[in-house]
C-alpha angles and dihedrals in degrees: 000000000000124000088254091052090048091054092047095051096041094042090231141073092251144028116236144153112316097033121123140188142046097332088057091049090051090049093048094050090052091049091050089049088053090056101264122135122237123163117238088237089069098047109127093020125087099218138138099304093048091049090050089050091051091051091048091051093046090051092051092048095045094234127130110304108220106121090244123117106222127156095287095051092041091052090049090052093051092047092049089064094068121088122187109273095030092105143359112279120210141133114283140142118288092032119248112251132192149099088280089061089049091052091050093049091049093050094047092049092048090049091054099259106124108229091165125223114014094233102137090245116120100222135154096286093052089049092051092049091049093051090048090052090050091049092051092046096051093246130137104281100227101129091238121127098214132146096290094049094044090049089053091049092050091052093056097034093099087066092056118122135171124333113284089202091059091046091052092050093048090049091053091049093050090056091054123205145194133283090212110107095012121132113233121188110206121192122187123182121231108285093033097078091112089062095044096058098054090041092054091044092052092050093045091050088053090056101261125135107235133200109194114200116191095161098111090229119167122264095262092053092047092051091049092051094047091049093050091049088051094226123183094219137014120209127179131190115199143130120281139196099269134062093241129065122262135185118214131194131178117282130154124177107309095348127085135172103253094199090047092050092048094048095045091054093048092050091047090052092054094046090051092047094054092048110251113221089234131058111257120248088194136231126309144160122254138167098228112159095252092049092048102040100047111095090213129058112287137194128191115203108202105197110193128314097287098254114150093245096052094040089052092052091048096050094049086069098030096129090055095048094043089052091047092056089048092051090049089054091050091051090049091057099038104037115071118231107246102171148353102268141102136306101308 
């Protein structure tokens, strides 16, 4: 069932505690298939055990942990049902997604064929890496991961090492660069406009080309727009689930976006230095849709939990915090990454 079908059957955009019926049974069977435990007595009813299973699954998949099955969690559940070899993998529109795609990307990267970010989305870079592997293995170069190609991969898998995509990103960061001339896509949620304007101004004054999006579009739409604009970095400022501020970058299992990690730490350092009105929750990797679907590095700055009191405190110093995020972005481009620690 698609997310749209789920919404139609359930009469809502999400499944949550209190719902009943076939959509809940479908959800529960998928959760059980993903390794979560739900007693048979609760099948067909979204009660405490189902909510706990949803939270467990959301934690494992690094998506928002709220016990509610919206489009992002539902998509993750569907994708978790695919194992490599279950189907032919190839580039198409819309892109194939699933854990089988993630496994293929991880293997190609470890074998030295750069499939890019391990995001479980079969895009152009994954297709190019697959064709290069086929070419080097004497296989038919058709860009399709079928039985013959997967057999060839399994034969050389013992030689696999670390991710070539991660090595490439770290190498680029060590060389450093300039913010001048870079394209930065800035998204600010409704209510955060006063941060977006000084942030865009800071970046523009530093020579960057800025696209400021205040539309309040969902994560999938924002990622699509940033990809079409061919930005070098995506940064969002929005409210989060906790009182403190938090900077998120893309990370899934053993893979992380090196540029995202580097940028998130530099922004966090600047926010801490200027004295954020909220206690920091830190920096961490997640697989939110906008972090995963952007083809460039992306950082989401969650600034408080959106309550009127905390939002008011934040906005009284919005020029300062907008400028701090902009300075963090400059540092991320211009200061080489020399290690794996902190906000230096």
